[in-house]
Steps between C-alpha positions, in 0.01 A plus 500: 500500500363165367139420570406240752257328260475374153211456254401183337201338340227349718424131449215271599727390788483841657124479565513426886752793569315725258180424696640592838613832361163551328313432821702768688460762216139424413349351819143532369539384148771231424580353154393161417767242395340445163515884431868493609590211270320639201656847578843347439468520126339725244501872448407585863760271654583535881842364415742709698570484874766660726693254706717568808858400406574351841180347620353414149159644639265649245495865581294675235 
């Protein structure tokens, strides 16, 4: 059975959708946009996200 999602690199354009997910998962301590942007590069990259194939929503 084929998965209902795919993996792709995060981009700066994903910030608003990522922020929504972050607020649900970590309601008491959300990531700042500047940390998100700086996390897109370097050795500790946040670069991979799971995306629902049908809705294109970020799911993990």
